[in-house]
Backbone as a ProteinNet text record, in pm:
[ID]
protein_1_A
[PRIMARY]
MLQPLALTELIQELTDDIRQQERHLKELESRGRISVVSAGVAFGLCLITYAIGSTATYIIFFWLAFASCSALIAFVTFKRRELINDLIGQNMFFRSVVIEEAYTGKDIGPQI
[TERTIARY]
-1415.3	-1520.4	-1494.2	-1457.3	-1414.7	-1548.3	-1522.6	-1606.8	-1718.8	-1837.3	-1894.9	-1821.3	-1754.2	-1709.8	-1562.7	-1514.1	-1402.8	-1451	-1524.2	-1640.6	-1661.1	-1697.4	-1778.7	-1647.1	-1565.1	-1451.9	-1354.1	-1326.6	-1300.5	-1382.8	-1505	-1594.2	-1572.8	-1546.5	-1516.6	-1410.1	-1293.9	-1146	-1176.8	-1245.2	-1275.9	-1324.7	-1408.5	-1480.6	-1399.2	-1299	-1253.4	-1136.7	-1069.2	-974.7	-1088.6	-1158.6	-1229.3	-1256.8	-1299.4	-1281.1	-1155.6	-1037.1	-906	-858.6	-883	-889.8	-915.6	-1067.6	-1190.8	-1120.1	-1086.2	-1034.4	-861.3	-747.8	-693.3	-677.6	-834.8	-832.9	-879.7	-971.3	-996.2	-854.2	-817.3	-659.5	-569.6	-566.8	-480.3	-569.4	-643.4	-743.9	-736.5	-680.2	-713.7	-560.5	-449.8	-312.9	-246.3	-392	-429.7	-452.5	-527.7	-611	-478.3	-407.7	-292.3	-171.5	-156.1	-23	-58.3	-180.8	-290.3	-267.4	-322.8	-293.9	-174.2	-97.4	58.4	132.8	116.6	163.9	123.8	-9.2	-91.4	13.3	-10.8	14.6	217.3	314.8	414	382.9	358.5	383.4	322.7	215.1	167.8	273.8	313.3	428.6	567.9	606.8	686.4	677.4	566	560	547.1	471.8	483.7	581.2	720.2	841	932.2	916	904.8	888.1	757.4	723.3	760.9	864.8	850.6	952.3	1064.8	1200.8	1317.5	1342.1	1395.7	1444.8	1354.5	1382.9	1496.4	1577.8	1719.9	1649.8	1764.8	1699.9	1677.8	1791.7	1747.5	1613.6	1521.8	1392.9	1316.9	1297.2	1210.4	1246.4	1422.3	1384.9	1362.8	1370.4	1314.5	1157.9	1078	915.5	851.4	969.3	970.1	987.7	1084.4	1138.9	1047	936.2	861	764.7	702.1	566.6	596.1	689.2	728.5	735.4	789.2	749.9	653.3	582.4	418.3	325.6	347.4	297.1	302.2	436.9	489.1	386.6	394	358.6	155.7	90.6	8.7	-20.9	70.7	60.8	100.2	184.8	162.4	54.5	20.1	-106	-192.7	-241.3	-352.5	-357.8	-178.1	-192.8	-216.3	-163.3	-166.6	-334.7	-430.8	-563.2	-578.2	-588.3	-591.5	-617.2	-509.9	-479.6	-527.6	-542.8	-594.4	-783.2	-872.7	-972.5	-1011.3	-901.4	-929.7	-849.9	-796	-835.2	-920.5	-991.7	-1148.6	-1224.6	-1231.1	-1299.9	-1340.4	-1167.8	-1151.9	-1190.9	-1131.6	-1201.4	-1384.8	-1414.4	-1579.3	-1635.6	-1544.1	-1643.6	-1538.6	-1428.8	-1418	-1495	-1563.9	-1582.4	-1777.7	-1810.9	-1919.4	-1953.4	-1818.6	-1801.2	-1817.6	-1715.5	-1756.3	-1877.3	-1953.7	-2104.6	-2146.1	-2165.2	-2265.1	-2222.1	-2074.6	-1997.8	-2071.6	-2076.1	-2121.8	-2277.3	-2399.7	-2515.8	-2563.9	-2490.1	-2540.1	-2499.1	-2338.1	-2285.8	-2211.5	-2226.7	-2181.1	-2044.8	-1912.5	-1762.8	-1803.5	-1833.2	-1849.3	-1675.4	-1615.7	-1477.8	-1401.5	-1248.5	-1150	-1107.4	-1084	-1120.9	-906.2	-906	-741.5	-699.9
-1053.3	-1008.4	-1109.9	-1125.9	-1230.6	-1337.7	-1459.1	-1535.2	-1510.7	-1550.9	-1545.8	-1570.3	-1695.1	-1752.1	-1655.1	-1642.9	-1496.5	-1434.7	-1379.7	-1248	-1230.5	-1371	-1375.3	-1396.3	-1499.3	-1456.5	-1300.8	-1248.6	-1109.1	-1067.6	-1015.8	-1003.1	-1035.6	-1120.8	-1195.1	-1191.2	-1192.3	-1087.6	-926.5	-881.8	-684.3	-748.7	-785.9	-843.9	-863.1	-998	-982.5	-919	-844.8	-688.2	-600.7	-582.4	-429.9	-517.7	-603.1	-644	-628.8	-659.7	-680.7	-517.3	-462.9	-334.9	-247.8	-248.7	-179.7	-259.9	-349.3	-429.1	-382.2	-326.8	-275.5	-158.4	-29.4	67.7	118.3	21.2	-2.1	-20.7	-83.1	-82.2	9.3	58.5	226.8	296.5	347.9	391.6	367.7	261.5	228.3	289.5	274.6	296.6	450.4	496.7	679.6	716.3	633.2	726	706.6	623.5	555.3	670.5	661.5	749.9	949.2	927.4	1083	1124	983.1	988.6	1032.7	910.1	928	1063.9	1089.4	1246.4	1352	1333	1441.4	1435.6	1264.8	1244.1	1315.1	1245	1281.1	1438.4	1525	1583.5	1653.1	1693.9	1696.3	1705.9	1570.6	1519.5	1590.8	1667.4	1772.9	1886.5	1946.9	2059.4	2049	1953.9	1899	1922.7	1847.3	1841.6	2001.5	2020.3	2188.9	2291.9	2264.4	2362.9	2372.1	2244.1	2175.5	2270.6	2225.5	2292.3	2272.2	2134.2	2129.5	1941	1928.3	1811.9	1843.6	1703.8	1702.9	1721.6	1814.6	1894.8	1729.6	1647.4	1470.2	1450.5	1456.6	1379.2	1475.2	1579.9	1689.9	1674	1689.1	1647.2	1465.3	1404	1257.2	1283.9	1350.7	1296.6	1433.7	1507.7	1641.2	1512.3	1458.4	1337.9	1259.9	1187.2	1118.1	1209.7	1240.1	1307.8	1371.1	1400.4	1422.3	1328.1	1198.9	1081.1	1045.3	1031.3	1019.7	1092	1155.2	1281.3	1252.9	1214.6	1157.1	1022.3	928.7	824.2	851.7	963.2	961.7	1008.3	1119.2	1218.3	1077.9	975.6	885.4	788.6	775.5	708.5	750.2	876.1	937.5	973.2	941.5	981.4	831.1	769.3	581.4	558.5	606.6	607.8	661.8	786.2	865.9	781.3	754.6	634.6	491.6	474.3	323.2	348.6	466.2	536.7	532.7	642.8	695.6	464.3	377.6	286.6	206	161.8	122	205.1	349.6	404.9	307.6	391.5	267.4	148.2	81.3	-68.5	-116.2	13.2	-54	9.4	112.8	178.7	84.3	30.5	-92.7	-215.3	-203.5	-358.2	-395.1	-214.1	-144.6	-178.5	-134.1	-178.2	-266.8	-405.2	-526.4	-620.6	-579.6	-628.6	-553.1	-438.5	-398.1	-449.7	-465.9	-567.1	-675.4	-746.9	-890.9	-903.5	-797.5	-817.8	-817.6	-663.1	-622.5	-683	-772.5	-843.9	-685.5	-588.7	-441.1	-455	-398.5	-364.5	-221.4	-180.6	-71.7	-32.5	-42.6	-31.1	10.7	34	80.6	-59.4	-36.4	-122.5	-183.5	-270.9	-280.9	-353.3
-3455.7	-3289.2	-3223.9	-3080.9	-2961.9	-2985.2	-2951.2	-2942.4	-2796	-2810.2	-2644.4	-2541.4	-2543.3	-2446.6	-2371.5	-2482.8	-2434.5	-2384.2	-2456	-2333.2	-2225.8	-2234.5	-2099.3	-1976.9	-2078.9	-1973.2	-1883.3	-2013.6	-1971.6	-1924.3	-1959.5	-1866.7	-1685.6	-1698.6	-1544.1	-1491.4	-1569.4	-1565.9	-1483.3	-1574.1	-1539.5	-1393.4	-1403.6	-1217.8	-1162.4	-1141.5	-1057.5	-1021	-1181.9	-1117.7	-1069.5	-1111.2	-960.4	-834.2	-836.4	-716.7	-623.6	-679.3	-607.9	-561.5	-694.3	-639.2	-596.8	-536.5	-448.2	-305.7	-284	-171.5	-154.1	-241.7	-245.6	-189.4	-185.1	-256.1	-62.1	-25	147.7	235.2	173.8	266	296.5	177.6	86.3	226.1	264.2	283.7	421.4	501.5	637.6	646.8	603.8	650.7	612.5	530.1	470.9	617.6	664.3	846.5	909.5	912.6	1008.3	1013.8	933.8	889.8	928.7	904	919.7	1032.3	1175.3	1331.8	1337.2	1321.7	1345.7	1353.1	1210.7	1195.3	1278	1312.9	1436.7	1542.5	1577.8	1739.5	1760.2	1644.6	1674.5	1618.7	1555.6	1582.4	1718.2	1767	1895.6	2000.7	2023.6	2114.3	2106.3	1901.2	1932.7	1974.9	1910.1	2014.3	2197.7	2198.5	2375	2450	2336	2438.3	2402.9	2247.2	2220.6	2335.6	2406.7	2471.5	2643.1	2667.8	2820.7	2828.3	2725.3	2720.7	2771.5	2864.3	2879.4	2881.6	2724	2631.1	2574.8	2588.2	2443.7	2302.8	2248.9	2111.4	2019.4	2058.1	1958.7	1961.4	2095.2	2087.4	2050.1	2026.9	1954.4	1837.2	1736.4	1615.8	1568.7	1668.2	1657.6	1603.9	1712.8	1738.1	1572.8	1541.2	1393.6	1313.5	1299.8	1215.4	1153.7	1258.8	1230.7	1247.7	1236.6	1160.9	1020.7	982.1	884	788.4	846	787.2	778	828.3	885.7	805.4	777.7	622.9	513.7	487.5	403.4	321.8	422.6	440.3	344.8	408.4	458.3	297.3	225	85.6	27.5	-42.8	-124.2	-90.7	-22.8	-25.2	-102	-11	-92.3	-190.7	-297.5	-432.9	-493.9	-457.6	-495.7	-488.6	-359	-390.7	-542.6	-547.3	-669.2	-749.8	-789.9	-940.4	-928.7	-819.3	-804.7	-814.6	-762	-869.2	-984.8	-1052.8	-1138.3	-1245	-1230.6	-1292.6	-1271.8	-1137.5	-1112.7	-1216.4	-1239.2	-1292.7	-1491.3	-1514.1	-1679.1	-1667.6	-1580.5	-1605	-1565.9	-1512.8	-1515.8	-1607.7	-1736.1	-1838.6	-1944.4	-1941.1	-2060	-2041.7	-1905.6	-1867.8	-1931.1	-1928.7	-1948.4	-2064	-2191.7	-2337.5	-2359.9	-2326	-2334.4	-2327.1	-2237.5	-2215.3	-2312.6	-2328.5	-2479.4	-2586.4	-2601.7	-2736.5	-2726.7	-2596.6	-2618	-2641.2	-2598.4	-2642.7	-2690.7	-2804.8	-2881	-3012.3	-3016.1	-3122.1	-3225.1	-3211.8	-3298.3	-3188	-3274.1	-3216.3	-3168.7	-3049.3	-3040.8	-2998	-2918.1	-2872.7	-2970.8	-2949.3	-3081.7	-3186.6	-3299.9	-3393.2	-3401.7	-3366.6	-3355.4	-3463.6
[MASK]
++++++++++++++++++++++++++++++++++++++++++++++++++++++++++++++++++++++++++++++++++++++++++++++++++++++++++++++++

C-alpha cells in the first residue's frame, strides 16, 4: 500500500495532468475551428476562381491544394482531440480510484 504522502502527491500530479490536457484540448479546438474556416474559405475561392474562367489554372490548383491541406489539418486535429478526450477520461477515472483508495484504505485498483 502506498504511503499517504505518496497518494497525495499522486492525486496532485494526476490533477495537474488533467488540467494541462484540458488546456491542450482547448488549444486544439481553436486550431480545429481555424482550419475548418480556412478550408471553407480556400474552397470557396477555388470555386469562385474556377467560375470566373479567366484565372490561370495554377491559381485554381493553389486554392484547391490549400483547401485540401486545411481540411487534412482539421481532420488530424479532430482525431487528436478525440484521443485527448479519452486520455482525460482515463486519468479522471484513475484519479477517482486513487482517491477512493486513499480515503478507504482498501486496494481497489489492479494488484501489481
